[in-house]
N, CA, C and O of each residue as an XYZ file, in Angstrom:
892
protein
N     -35.825    -16.716    -15.725
C     -35.754    -15.723    -14.806
C     -34.479    -16.112    -13.902
O     -33.679    -15.219    -13.620
N     -34.292    -17.306    -13.485
C     -33.053    -17.719    -12.758
C     -31.793    -17.499    -13.499
O     -30.807    -17.029    -12.930
N     -31.793    -17.841    -14.816
C     -30.616    -17.559    -15.580
C     -30.212    -16.123    -15.677
O     -29.036    -15.772    -15.580
N     -31.249    -15.266    -15.878
C     -31.023    -13.829    -16.049
C     -30.492    -13.272    -14.730
O     -29.685    -12.343    -14.777
N     -30.887    -13.775    -13.550
C     -30.464    -13.282    -12.248
C     -29.136    -13.760    -12.011
O     -28.406    -13.082    -11.289
N     -28.677    -14.921    -12.554
C     -27.319    -15.325    -12.272
C     -26.309    -14.856    -13.286
O     -25.104    -15.012    -13.087
N     -26.819    -14.243    -14.450
C     -25.854    -13.882    -15.459
C     -24.962    -12.762    -15.008
O     -23.791    -12.801    -15.387
N     -25.377    -11.723    -14.215
C     -24.424    -10.717    -13.799
C     -23.361    -11.213    -12.911
O     -22.209    -10.785    -12.992
N     -23.777    -12.225    -11.955
C     -22.713    -12.799    -11.164
C     -21.699    -13.524    -12.019
O     -20.504    -13.304    -11.819
N     -22.087    -14.379    -12.964
C     -21.195    -15.067    -13.860
C     -20.263    -13.993    -14.578
O     -19.045    -14.150    -14.654
N     -20.858    -13.014    -15.040
C     -20.032    -11.930    -15.812
C     -18.913    -11.356    -14.841
O     -17.746    -11.250    -15.217
N     -19.349    -10.983    -13.531
C     -18.375    -10.436    -12.628
C     -17.422    -11.453    -12.303
O     -16.246    -11.089    -12.327
N     -17.659    -12.641    -12.006
C     -16.593    -13.668    -11.719
C     -15.654    -13.875    -12.980
O     -14.446    -14.071    -12.850
N     -16.225    -13.822    -14.080
C     -15.428    -14.024    -15.324
C     -14.500    -12.820    -15.469
O     -13.313    -13.037    -15.714
N     -14.925    -11.629    -15.344
C     -14.181    -10.384    -15.437
C     -13.101    -10.371    -14.321
O     -11.966     -9.971    -14.578
N     -13.426    -10.778    -13.164
C     -12.430    -10.834    -12.069
C     -11.294    -11.805    -12.483
O     -10.113    -11.478    -12.369
N     -11.664    -12.948    -12.943
C     -10.640    -13.960    -13.435
C      -9.704    -13.377    -14.454
O      -8.484    -13.509    -14.356
N     -10.276    -12.748    -15.409
C      -9.583    -12.158    -16.597
C      -8.648    -11.075    -15.988
O      -7.465    -11.048    -16.326
N      -9.145    -10.194    -15.108
C      -8.315     -9.127    -14.601
C      -7.193     -9.656    -13.824
O      -6.078     -9.186    -14.049
N      -7.343    -10.619    -12.894
C      -6.388    -11.203    -12.088
C      -5.317    -11.785    -13.081
O      -4.128    -11.660    -12.787
N      -5.678    -12.399    -14.214
C      -4.763    -12.937    -15.186
C      -3.939    -11.826    -15.769
O      -2.715    -11.882    -15.888
N      -4.692    -10.816    -16.123
C      -4.010     -9.559    -16.843
C      -2.990     -8.933    -15.843
O      -1.894     -8.509    -16.210
N      -3.414     -8.907    -14.594
C      -2.489     -8.325    -13.538
C      -1.135     -9.106    -13.403
O      -0.057     -8.514    -13.357
N      -1.247    -10.399    -13.347
C      -0.178    -11.308    -13.164
C       0.705    -11.153    -14.457
O       1.927    -11.004    -14.425
N      -0.018    -11.202    -15.539
C       0.820    -10.974    -16.927
C       1.415     -9.710    -17.131
O       2.430     -9.579    -17.816
N       0.776     -8.670    -16.512
C       1.428     -7.299    -16.583
C       2.672     -7.224    -15.749
O       3.676     -6.650    -16.171
N       2.617     -7.826    -14.511
C       3.765     -7.753    -13.553
C       4.852     -8.543    -14.225
O       6.006     -8.117    -14.174
N       4.550     -9.739    -14.893
C       5.640    -10.538    -15.519
C       6.240     -9.712    -16.723
O       7.457     -9.661    -16.900
N       5.368     -9.090    -17.513
C       5.805     -8.274    -18.615
C       6.767     -7.154    -18.100
O       7.818     -6.903    -18.689
N       6.371     -6.504    -16.994
C       7.264     -5.423    -16.520
C       8.631     -5.919    -16.089
O       9.656     -5.264    -16.277
N       8.598     -7.118    -15.496
C       9.904     -7.713    -15.080
C      10.698     -7.973    -16.364
O      11.867     -7.589    -16.406
N      10.163     -8.585    -17.393
C      10.805     -8.906    -18.633
C      11.333     -7.757    -19.263
O      12.473     -7.755    -19.726
N      10.526     -6.711    -19.313
C      10.904     -5.322    -20.037
C      12.179     -4.858    -19.259
O      13.203     -4.521    -19.852
N      12.067     -4.859    -18.009
C      13.111     -4.400    -17.250
C      14.478     -5.173    -17.447
O      15.551     -4.570    -17.460
N      14.381     -6.452    -17.588
C      15.549     -7.317    -17.746
C      16.187     -6.971    -19.167
O      17.409     -6.942    -19.311
N      15.327     -6.718    -20.177
C      15.960     -6.571    -21.533
C      16.354     -5.059    -21.744
O      16.743     -4.674    -22.846
N      16.254     -4.275    -20.745
C      16.720     -2.859    -20.890
C      15.762     -1.863    -21.470
O      16.135     -0.749    -21.839
N      14.377     -2.328    -21.553
C      13.396     -1.370    -22.066
C      13.374     -0.084    -21.442
O      13.255      0.950    -22.098
N      13.501     -0.114    -20.035
C      13.438      1.190    -19.295
C      14.679      2.002    -19.286
O      14.749      3.120    -18.776
N      15.655      1.386    -19.875
C      17.006      2.095    -19.839
C      17.583      2.118    -21.323
O      18.620      1.502    -21.566
N      16.932      2.809    -22.287
C      17.508      2.819    -23.645
C      18.660      3.742    -23.609
O      18.774      4.557    -22.694
N      19.479      3.651    -24.522
C      20.632      4.546    -24.734
C      20.269      5.876    -25.247
O      19.724      6.000    -26.344
N      20.559      6.892    -24.475
C      20.066      8.261    -24.954
C      20.968      8.810    -26.032
O      22.121      8.386    -26.109
N      20.530      9.702    -26.851
C      21.423     10.268    -27.751
C      21.976     11.570    -27.289
O      21.901     11.777    -26.077
N      22.497     12.450    -28.011
C      23.132     13.755    -27.741
C      22.247     14.853    -27.684
O      22.588     15.873    -27.085
N      21.016     14.751    -28.308
C      20.156     15.930    -28.298
C      19.163     15.843    -27.151
O      18.904     14.755    -26.635
N      18.596     16.997    -26.741
C      17.592     17.077    -25.686
C      16.428     16.135    -25.952
O      15.967     15.422    -25.061
N      15.998     16.147    -27.100
C      14.766     15.307    -27.493
C      15.081     13.783    -27.246
O      14.289     13.044    -26.661
N      16.272     13.378    -27.727
C      16.628     11.901    -27.566
C      16.859     11.568    -26.080
O      16.537     10.453    -25.669
N      17.386     12.455    -25.282
C      17.531     12.173    -23.881
C      16.182     12.095    -23.196
O      15.981     11.291    -22.286
N      15.253     12.939    -23.640
C      13.807     12.893    -23.045
C      13.242     11.677    -23.474
O      12.706     10.986    -22.607
N      13.255     11.258    -24.697
C      12.607     10.072    -25.120
C      13.139      8.795    -24.428
O      12.412      7.885    -24.031
N      14.460      8.827    -24.328
C      15.242      7.647    -23.592
C      14.855      7.501    -22.038
O      14.724      6.416    -21.472
N      14.699      8.709    -21.460
C      14.414      8.649    -20.007
C      12.937      8.530    -19.717
O      12.585      7.846    -18.756
N      12.112      9.096    -20.415
C      10.666      9.223    -20.100
C       9.745      8.474    -20.964
O       8.658      8.095    -20.527
N      10.148      8.226    -22.246
C       9.326      7.564    -23.259
C       8.846      6.160    -22.810
O       7.651      5.906    -22.959
N       9.653      5.239    -22.282
C       9.217      3.957    -21.920
C       8.054      3.987    -20.821
O       7.042      3.287    -20.863
N       8.388      4.960    -19.785
C       7.426      5.022    -18.704
C       6.090      5.725    -19.157
O       5.000      5.453    -18.654
N       6.277      6.647    -20.147
C       5.086      7.269    -20.675
C       4.226      6.226    -21.295
O       3.010      6.362    -21.158
N       4.665      5.238    -21.935
C       4.037      4.202    -22.681
C       3.347      3.280    -21.577
O       2.175      2.945    -21.748
N       4.043      2.869    -20.462
C       3.460      1.923    -19.537
C       2.427      2.520    -18.778
O       1.493      1.833    -18.364
N       2.516      3.906    -18.522
C       1.651      4.633    -17.699
C       0.312      4.922    -18.400
O      -0.756      4.907    -17.789
N       0.432      5.204    -19.805
C      -0.795      5.554    -20.520
C      -1.475      4.456    -21.269
O      -2.700      4.450    -21.392
N      -0.703      3.518    -21.776
C      -1.425      2.437    -22.583
C      -2.449      1.640    -21.842
O      -3.566      1.496    -22.340
N      -2.154      1.124    -20.714
C      -3.027      0.262    -19.979
C      -4.419      1.081    -19.565
O      -5.534      0.575    -19.691
N      -4.199      2.340    -19.084
C      -5.446      3.134    -18.681
C      -6.300      3.394    -20.013
O      -7.528      3.429    -19.943
N      -5.640      3.569    -21.198
C      -6.343      3.911    -22.439
C      -7.162      2.541    -22.775
O      -8.361      2.600    -23.044
N      -6.532      1.442    -22.749
C      -7.191      0.128    -22.947
C      -8.297      0.004    -21.938
O      -9.352     -0.489    -22.338
N      -8.202      0.377    -20.708
C      -9.195      0.287    -19.711
C     -10.383      1.047    -20.132
O     -11.490      0.518    -20.036
N     -10.250      2.241    -20.591
C     -11.381      3.036    -20.957
C     -12.066      2.543    -22.182
O     -13.291      2.629    -22.274
N     -11.296      2.001    -23.180
C     -11.893      1.491    -24.335
C     -12.700      0.175    -23.944
O     -13.809     -0.028    -24.436
N     -12.156     -0.655    -23.107
C     -12.893     -1.826    -22.604
C     -14.186     -1.473    -21.930
O     -15.210     -2.139    -22.083
N     -14.103     -0.397    -21.177
C     -15.283      0.196    -20.339
C     -16.352      0.584    -21.347
O     -17.527      0.285    -21.135
N     -15.988      1.221    -22.403
C     -16.926      1.632    -23.489
C     -17.490      0.508    -24.247
O     -18.690      0.546    -24.518
N     -16.727     -0.551    -24.648
C     -16.903     -1.597    -25.600
C     -17.465     -2.865    -25.051
O     -18.165     -3.581    -25.767
N     -17.185     -3.188    -23.775
C     -17.526     -4.499    -23.273
C     -18.545     -4.322    -22.002
O     -18.226     -3.919    -20.883
N     -19.787     -4.700    -22.421
C     -20.774     -4.544    -21.385
C     -20.481     -5.165    -19.991
O     -20.766     -4.568    -18.953
N     -19.941     -6.303    -20.014
C     -19.712     -6.923    -18.716
C     -18.664     -6.155    -17.934
O     -18.780     -5.964    -16.724
N     -17.615     -5.710    -18.669
C     -16.589     -4.880    -17.953
C     -17.165     -3.520    -17.487
O     -16.809     -2.988    -16.436
N     -18.065     -2.999    -18.323
C     -18.807     -1.800    -18.000
C     -19.547     -2.042    -16.606
O     -19.434     -1.246    -15.674
N     -20.219     -3.061    -16.547
C     -20.988     -3.511    -15.260
C     -20.023     -3.739    -14.145
O     -20.340     -3.418    -13.000
N     -18.873     -4.270    -14.407
C     -17.964     -4.546    -13.402
C     -17.409     -3.339    -12.801
O     -17.279     -3.253    -11.580
N     -17.036     -2.286    -13.696
C     -16.493     -1.062    -13.116
C     -17.517     -0.303    -12.285
O     -17.187      0.276    -11.250
N     -18.736     -0.312    -12.737
C     -19.779      0.346    -11.969
C     -20.179     -0.246    -10.648
O     -20.772      0.397     -9.782
N     -19.799     -1.597    -10.530
C     -20.130     -2.213     -9.300
C     -18.975     -2.482     -8.380
O     -19.139     -3.167     -7.370
N     -17.789     -1.953     -8.702
C     -16.515     -2.049     -7.889
C     -16.771     -1.301     -6.580
O     -17.420     -0.257     -6.503
N     -16.217     -1.918     -5.596
C     -16.314     -1.377     -4.189
C     -15.434     -0.220     -4.034
O     -14.216     -0.349     -3.908
N     -16.060      0.963     -4.043
C     -15.212      2.179     -3.817
C     -14.416      2.283     -2.659
O     -13.363      2.918     -2.710
N     -14.813      1.703     -1.558
C     -13.979      1.691     -0.311
C     -12.712      1.021     -0.595
O     -11.688      1.588     -0.215
N     -12.619     -0.134     -1.224
C     -11.552     -0.932     -1.574
C     -10.689     -0.104     -2.677
O      -9.464     -0.021     -2.592
N     -11.400      0.468     -3.660
C     -10.763      1.172     -4.803
C      -9.992      2.354     -4.292
O      -8.879      2.624     -4.744
N     -10.613      3.107     -3.294
C      -9.928      4.317     -2.583
C      -8.930      3.879     -1.728
O      -7.838      4.441     -1.813
N      -9.101      2.884     -0.825
C      -8.226      2.578      0.309
C      -6.877      1.980     -0.420
O      -5.805      2.075      0.178
N      -6.939      1.390     -1.664
C      -5.759      0.937     -2.314
C      -4.698      2.035     -2.596
O      -3.492      1.805     -2.684
N      -5.255      3.198     -2.721
C      -4.337      4.300     -2.945
C      -3.511      4.560     -1.748
O      -2.548      5.317     -1.868
N      -3.794      3.990     -0.548
C      -2.869      4.194      0.619
C      -1.546      3.681      0.450
O      -0.629      4.116      1.147
N      -1.337      2.661     -0.545
C      -0.065      2.107     -0.799
C       0.858      3.080     -1.397
O       2.063      2.837     -1.463
N       0.332      4.198     -1.846
C       1.217      5.186     -2.426
C       2.077      5.948     -1.445
O       2.839      6.842     -1.813
N       1.938      5.576     -0.196
C       2.850      6.206      0.765
C       4.160      5.679      0.668
O       5.074      6.262      1.251
N       4.407      4.493     -0.093
C       5.755      4.093     -0.400
C       6.594      5.027     -1.186
O       7.804      4.889     -1.367
N       5.797      6.063     -1.673
C       6.518      7.093     -2.395
C       7.612      7.733     -1.607
O       8.532      8.327     -2.169
N       7.510      7.605     -0.161
C       8.561      8.136      0.663
C       9.922      7.506      0.281
O      10.962      8.094      0.576
N       9.935      6.299     -0.382
C      11.294      5.797     -0.842
C      12.006      6.826     -1.839
O      13.228      6.972     -1.828
N      11.161      7.528     -2.700
C      11.824      8.414     -3.571
C      12.575      9.489     -2.636
O      13.714      9.859     -2.917
N      11.932      9.937     -1.591
C      12.597     10.944     -0.737
C      13.803     10.418     -0.011
O      14.753     11.141      0.289
N      13.731      9.071      0.277
C      14.876      8.388      0.929
C      16.059      8.403      0.014
O      17.193      8.634      0.431
N      15.761      8.134     -1.333
C      16.906      8.003     -2.328
C      17.389      9.507     -2.565
O      18.554      9.725     -2.897
N      16.485     10.519     -2.389
C      17.024     11.790     -2.498
C      17.961     12.129     -1.424
O      18.999     12.758     -1.631
N      17.523     11.639     -0.087
C      18.527     11.804      1.059
C      19.798     11.292      0.827
O      20.756     11.898      1.307
N      20.002     10.133      0.080
C      21.269      9.512      0.074
C      21.875      9.878     -1.263
O      22.865      9.261     -1.656
N      21.334     10.852     -1.986
C      21.971     11.312     -3.259
C      21.797     10.619     -4.469
O      22.520     10.822     -5.444
N      20.741      9.695     -4.449
C      20.539      8.813     -5.686
C      19.531      9.329     -6.716
O      19.530      8.873     -7.860
N      18.664     10.288     -6.317
C      17.752     10.954     -7.169
C      17.777     12.408     -6.937
O      18.097     12.904     -5.857
N      17.418     13.105     -8.020
C      17.491     14.619     -7.927
C      16.379     15.207     -7.237
O      15.305     14.615     -7.345
N      16.423     16.285     -6.531
C      15.299     16.736     -5.866
C      14.193     17.279     -6.810
O      13.035     17.358     -6.398
N      14.514     17.635     -8.010
C      13.570     18.087     -8.926
C      12.533     16.991     -9.271
O      11.396     17.321     -9.606
N      12.896     15.735     -9.196
C      11.999     14.619     -9.271
C      11.449     14.078     -7.989
O      10.240     13.871     -7.888
N      12.268     13.842     -7.012
C      11.894     13.177     -5.743
C      10.864     13.926     -4.981
O       9.931     13.351     -4.420
N      11.046     15.277     -4.962
C      10.134     16.046     -4.200
C       8.648     16.036     -4.818
O       7.647     15.875     -4.120
N       8.627     16.209     -6.077
C       7.395     16.190     -6.719
C       6.716     14.914     -6.757
O       5.534     14.790     -6.434
N       7.557     13.831     -7.203
C       6.811     12.474     -7.225
C       6.615     11.823     -5.867
O       5.564     11.262     -5.555
N       7.640     11.921     -5.099
C       7.561     11.293     -3.682
C       6.560     11.941     -2.752
O       5.727     11.246     -2.170
N       6.615     13.243     -2.596
C       5.744     14.034     -1.641
C       4.426     13.894     -2.071
O       3.560     13.681     -1.223
N       4.108     13.986     -3.346
C       2.724     13.901     -3.921
C       2.114     12.440     -3.520
O       1.022     12.338     -2.960
N       2.881     11.386     -3.842
C       2.355     10.070     -3.438
C       2.159      9.880     -2.043
O       1.202      9.215     -1.646
N       3.017     10.429     -1.217
C       2.869     10.273      0.295
C       1.733     11.015      0.796
O       1.099     10.554      1.746
N       1.376     12.217      0.211
C       0.190     12.878      0.731
C      -1.089     12.149      0.205
O      -2.109     12.146      0.895
N      -1.043     11.546     -0.984
C      -2.167     10.902     -1.544
C      -2.433      9.679     -0.652
O      -3.576      9.407     -0.285
N      -1.365      8.948     -0.310
C      -1.405      7.693      0.515
C      -1.864      8.072      1.932
O      -2.579      7.270      2.532
N      -1.532      9.164      2.482
C      -2.024      9.484      3.758
C      -3.501      9.842      3.760
O      -4.265      9.515      4.669
N      -3.847     10.524      2.698
C      -5.337     10.983      2.650
C      -6.362      9.904      2.330
O      -7.548     10.018      2.638
N      -5.813      8.776      1.653
C      -6.747      7.690      1.218
C      -7.573      7.112      2.294
O      -8.787      6.979      2.144
N      -6.936      6.749      3.418
C      -7.828      6.123      4.435
C      -8.959      7.031      4.898
O     -10.042      6.516      5.178
N      -8.788      8.322      4.998
C      -9.704      9.220      5.512
C     -10.904      9.271      4.355
O     -12.077      9.301      4.729
N     -10.635      9.278      3.204
C     -11.639      9.222      2.170
C     -12.405      7.899      2.217
O     -13.635      7.880      2.170
N     -11.684      6.827      2.306
C     -12.363      5.495      2.462
C     -13.190      5.435      3.706
O     -14.223      4.767      3.673
N     -12.820      6.109      4.877
C     -13.643      6.027      6.043
C     -14.925      6.924      5.791
O     -16.028      6.541      6.181
N     -14.756      8.094      5.147
C     -15.879      8.809      4.795
C     -16.948      8.087      3.934
O     -18.154      8.241      4.123
N     -16.432      7.307      2.998
C     -17.333      6.487      2.272
C     -18.019      5.345      3.091
O     -19.131      4.928      2.767
N     -17.342      4.861      4.138
C     -17.960      3.799      4.941
C     -19.146      4.509      5.673
O     -20.289      4.053      5.651
N     -18.794      5.653      6.320
C     -19.743      6.342      7.125
C     -20.963      6.900      6.216
O     -22.126      6.856      6.615
N     -20.620      7.385      5.064
C     -21.638      7.980      4.224
C     -21.445      7.500      2.907
O     -20.538      8.014      2.254
N     -22.196      6.527      2.354
C     -21.889      6.064      1.000
C     -22.255      7.099     -0.056
O     -21.795      7.038     -1.197
N     -23.102      8.061      0.354
C     -23.309      9.204     -0.646
C     -22.134     10.171     -0.775
O     -22.164     11.101     -1.581
N     -21.140      9.942      0.002
C     -19.925     10.828     -0.096
C     -19.359     10.739     -1.535
O     -18.655     11.625     -2.019
N     -19.691      9.691     -2.136
C     -19.113      9.580     -3.617
C     -19.618     10.677     -4.434
O     -19.018     10.989     -5.463
N     -20.730     11.319     -4.039
C     -21.381     12.503     -4.901
C     -20.681     13.708     -4.658
O     -20.868     14.653     -5.425
N     -19.787     13.829     -3.565
C     -19.249     15.143     -3.148
C     -18.093     15.604     -3.901
O     -17.355     14.793     -4.461
N     -17.889     16.884     -3.947
C     -16.687     17.427     -4.560
C     -15.351     16.920     -4.031
O     -14.372     16.691     -4.742
N     -15.414     16.762     -2.639
C     -14.118     16.295     -2.040
C     -13.772     14.974     -2.479
O     -12.574     14.733     -2.629
N     -14.659     14.031     -2.724
C     -14.326     12.675     -3.228
C     -13.612     12.861     -4.637
O     -12.515     12.362     -4.884
N     -14.236     13.517     -5.403
C     -13.792     13.849     -6.889
C     -12.404     14.410     -6.847
O     -11.516     13.993     -7.592
N     -12.220     15.414     -5.916
C     -10.999     16.166     -5.902
C      -9.850     15.230     -5.469
O      -8.766     15.271     -6.051
N     -10.080     14.430     -4.497
C      -9.093     13.470     -4.100
C      -8.569     12.626     -5.307
O      -7.368     12.513     -5.549
N      -9.488     12.086     -5.993
C      -9.025     11.309     -7.174
C      -8.477     11.980     -8.299
O      -7.643     11.416     -9.007
N      -8.915     13.259     -8.548
C      -8.419     14.114     -9.556
C      -6.954     14.477     -9.227
O      -6.068     14.490    -10.081
N      -6.761     14.782     -7.866
C      -5.404     15.160     -7.407
C      -4.425     13.873     -7.536
O      -3.239     14.012     -7.835
N      -4.969     12.713     -7.306
C      -4.239     11.537     -7.430
C      -3.729     11.336     -8.821
O      -2.586     10.914     -8.999
N      -4.587     11.643     -9.886
C      -4.171     11.584    -11.250
C      -3.176     12.707    -11.573
O      -2.199     12.500    -12.293
N      -3.443     13.895    -11.028
C      -2.554     15.044    -11.302
C      -1.170     14.674    -10.827
O      -0.201     14.891    -11.554
N      -1.045     14.150     -9.691
C       0.161     13.658     -9.164
C       1.043     12.778    -10.112
O       2.271     12.853    -10.063
N       0.446     12.014    -10.900
C       1.175     11.200    -11.829
C       1.723     12.059    -12.904
O       2.886     11.929    -13.286
N       0.839     13.008    -13.441
C       1.221     13.902    -14.475
C       2.370     14.733    -14.020
O       3.340     14.923    -14.754
N       2.271     15.266    -12.736
C       3.386     16.083    -12.285
C       4.700     15.219    -12.090
O       5.811     15.689    -12.331
N       4.500     13.924    -11.638
C       5.732     13.112    -11.580
C       6.310     12.806    -13.003
O       7.535     12.758    -13.118
N       5.583     12.614    -13.997
C       6.104     12.467    -15.249
C       6.695     13.708    -15.823
O       7.670     13.604    -16.568
N       6.194     14.862    -15.542
C       6.760     16.084    -15.812
C       8.131     16.222    -15.210
O       9.119     16.516    -15.883
N       8.152     16.000    -13.921
C       9.333     16.052    -13.126
C      10.293     15.063    -13.696
O      11.468     15.413    -13.809
N       9.944     13.917    -14.054
C      10.823     12.892    -14.708
C      11.474     13.452    -15.951
O      12.654     13.202    -16.197
N      10.746     14.185    -16.720
C      11.275     14.821    -18.024
C      12.361     15.888    -17.586
O      13.459     15.942    -18.141
N      11.995     16.714    -16.580
C      12.889     17.772    -16.235
C      14.131     17.164    -15.690
O      15.203     17.751    -15.835
N      14.052     16.005    -15.061
C      15.239     15.376    -14.396
C      15.845     14.290    -15.183
O      16.555     13.441    -14.645
N      15.569     14.295    -16.523
C      16.010     13.178    -17.332
C      17.502     13.186    -17.663
O      18.076     12.207    -18.141
N      18.098     14.351    -17.379
C      19.488     14.595    -17.713
C      19.648     15.495    -18.994
O      20.753     15.849    -19.405
N      18.501     15.825    -19.571
C      18.372     16.765    -20.678
C      18.503     18.222    -20.234
O      18.802     19.101    -21.042
N      18.264     18.480    -18.882
C      18.358     19.819    -18.361
C      19.252     19.919    -17.158
O      18.753     20.298    -16.098
N      20.534     19.614    -17.224
C      21.392     19.584    -16.092
C      21.461     20.912    -15.326
O      21.766     20.956    -14.134
N      21.170     21.973    -16.052
C      21.200     23.240    -15.376
C      19.988     23.508    -14.502
O      19.969     24.486    -13.755
N      19.016     22.686    -14.582
C      17.802     22.662    -13.680
C      17.841     21.586    -12.607
O      17.616     21.844    -11.424
N      18.143     20.337    -13.072
C      18.084     19.219    -12.167
C      19.430     18.925    -11.609
O      19.487     18.074    -10.722
N      20.577     19.537    -12.023
C      21.850     19.305    -11.460
C      22.466     18.040    -12.113
O      21.985     17.600    -13.158
N      23.510     17.460    -11.515
C      24.181     16.262    -12.107
C      23.394     15.011    -11.942
O      23.701     14.064    -12.667
N      22.452     14.878    -11.116
C      21.849     13.539    -10.992
C      20.585     13.507    -11.959
O      20.069     14.549    -12.365
N      20.147     12.310    -12.281
C      19.127     12.128    -13.232
C      18.118     10.942    -12.651
O      18.348     10.389    -11.576
N      17.077     10.643    -13.409
C      16.239      9.643    -13.022
C      16.607      8.313    -13.479
O      15.735      7.447    -13.545
N      17.849      8.055    -13.812
C      18.428      6.800    -14.357
C      18.168      5.653    -13.254
O      17.920      4.542    -13.723
N      18.189      5.758    -12.026
C      17.843      4.689    -11.037
C      16.479      4.092    -11.297
O      16.227      2.947    -10.922
N      15.548      4.878    -11.961
C      14.205      4.398    -12.137
C      14.244      3.180    -13.170
O      13.295      2.399    -13.242
N      15.307      3.063    -13.913
C      15.353      1.982    -14.862
C      15.906      0.758    -14.234
O      16.132     -0.217    -14.950
N      16.172      0.715    -12.808
C      16.642     -0.401    -12.159
C      15.532     -1.081    -11.340
O      14.547     -0.451    -10.955
N      15.721     -2.389    -11.087
C      14.741     -3.128    -10.239
C      15.112     -2.779     -8.710
O      16.271     -2.821     -8.298
N      14.060     -2.447     -7.954
C      12.679     -2.657     -8.163
C      11.968     -1.223     -8.608
O      10.748     -1.146     -8.747
N      12.719     -0.274     -8.784
C      12.090      1.101     -9.023
C      11.346      1.078    -10.359
O      10.328      1.757    -10.491
N      11.788      0.366    -11.292
C      10.995      0.544    -12.667
C       9.579     -0.221    -12.549
O       8.744     -0.041    -13.435
N       9.320     -1.028    -11.517
C       8.081     -1.609    -11.379
C       7.093     -0.492    -10.905
O       5.883     -0.661    -11.059
N       7.572      0.608    -10.350
C       6.518      1.726     -9.934
C       5.883      2.294    -11.089
O       4.660      2.213    -11.205
N       6.600      2.865    -11.963
C       5.943      3.439    -13.141
C       5.554      2.310    -14.195
O       4.584      2.466    -14.937
N       6.342      1.175    -14.230
C       5.983      0.204    -15.244
C       4.962     -0.725    -14.956
O       4.543     -1.470    -15.842
N       4.470     -0.762    -13.674
C       3.383     -1.687    -13.310
C       2.324     -1.052    -12.326
O       1.125     -1.055    -12.608
N       2.823     -0.503    -11.150
C       1.909     -0.011    -10.254
C       1.140      1.208    -10.514
O      -0.029      1.354    -10.156
N       1.858      2.112    -11.173
C       1.169      3.486    -11.569
C       0.017      3.256    -12.460
O      -1.023      3.877    -12.241
N       0.097      2.413    -13.459
C      -1.135      2.190    -14.366
C      -2.212      1.614    -13.513
O      -3.364      1.920    -13.822
N      -2.038      0.878    -12.553
C      -3.123      0.225    -11.764
C      -3.736      1.294    -10.961
O      -4.958      1.338    -10.813
N      -2.901      2.199    -10.412
C      -3.534      3.257     -9.486
C      -4.265      4.187    -10.391
O      -5.314      4.662     -9.958
N      -3.865      4.516    -11.584
C      -4.593      5.314    -12.590
C      -5.956      4.645    -12.810
O      -6.999      5.285    -12.677
N      -5.935      3.405    -13.134
C      -7.263      2.795    -13.475
C      -8.250      2.744    -12.335
O      -9.471      2.742    -12.488
N      -7.565      2.698    -11.082
C      -8.547      2.643     -9.856
C      -9.068      4.083     -9.761
O     -10.234      4.258     -9.404
N      -8.231      5.187    -10.075
C      -8.845      6.446     -9.992
C      -9.902      6.741    -11.107
O     -10.849      7.499    -10.895
N      -9.711      6.137    -12.249
C     -10.734      6.167    -13.208
C     -11.999      5.536    -12.820
O     -13.081      6.037    -13.126
N     -11.874      4.311    -12.070
C     -13.043      3.705    -11.642
C     -13.823      4.504    -10.770
O     -15.038      4.645    -10.910
N     -13.075      5.090     -9.769
C     -13.715      5.964     -8.771
C     -14.489      7.219     -9.432
O     -15.610      7.539     -9.039
N     -13.878      7.841    -10.363
C     -14.352      8.980    -10.978
C     -15.565      8.742    -11.889
O     -16.462      9.578    -11.994
N     -15.560      7.566    -12.546
C     -16.627      7.075    -13.323
C     -17.985      6.846    -12.454
O     -19.110      7.231    -12.774
N     -17.612      6.109    -11.247
C     -18.741      5.960    -10.424
C     -19.303      7.150     -9.815
O     -20.506      7.263     -9.583
N     -18.401      8.073     -9.546
C     -18.851      9.412     -8.979
C     -19.777     10.177     -9.974
O     -20.777     10.811     -9.638
N     -19.324     10.036    -11.197
C     -20.109     10.777    -12.301
C     -21.474     10.189    -12.458
O     -22.449     10.910    -12.671
N     -21.563      8.796    -12.347
C     -22.903      8.105    -12.513
C     -23.750      8.506    -11.187
O     -24.953      8.756    -11.264
N     -23.112      8.544    -10.105
C     -23.851      8.777     -8.899
C     -24.389     10.125     -8.864
O     -25.490     10.332     -8.351
N     -23.705     11.043     -9.363
C     -24.231     12.425     -9.422
C     -25.444     12.639    -10.476
O     -26.363     13.433    -10.277
N     -25.324     11.848    -11.583
C     -26.314     11.834    -12.559
C     -27.566     11.284    -12.030
O     -28.629     11.738    -12.454
N     -27.552     10.311    -11.106
C     -28.756      9.724    -10.656
C     -29.636     10.684     -9.794
O     -30.842     10.507     -9.623
N     -28.960     11.656     -9.301
C     -29.696     12.638     -8.372
C     -29.993     14.019     -9.111
O     -30.590     14.947     -8.567
N     -29.516     14.043    -10.392
C     -29.692     15.360    -11.119
C     -31.044     15.424    -11.899
O     -31.338     16.431    -12.543
């Protein structure tokens, strides 16, 4: 009985250790990829090649880790348990860091990024970052807030913002100068900007997934 009672704790500790190791490794990998020019491949002359060069690397870094997250959630019982036990107040409050998306707007102001990208990506992140503390406070006051539509909408909007940013990045890739103008998203291939889609965005996506998974299970418990 004692061993069974302690097993979940050992599982959680083990998963936390592995996750921290993966986070550190992911950060190091993003730095290495940036140094070797992974985020700044040489574009070709066609629209398709320009899109792949500008957006392709970030599409991989943004989508692959969350896909692995979902596969691990389905296949590894200890990780499944860990996701369902995650503190939603912390998970939600972490999204407040996205207020640094204001940096994109600052780069727009000094002529380093096109408005077709900076407004969509930067303003969306700022709004999510500003809203996150209010959602977290609502969870603190009412733990059952996780079952509400407002909680789910916040996290779905956070995910949609990344889809919108990736779309804006494609539009502003340089393949459509008649839309985006002479500027492009080329600065995103430079340090520290490439760490945003190359490292931080996948983490935010996985946190949104965690919140939405818990919200789904919370609603099922009362249905």
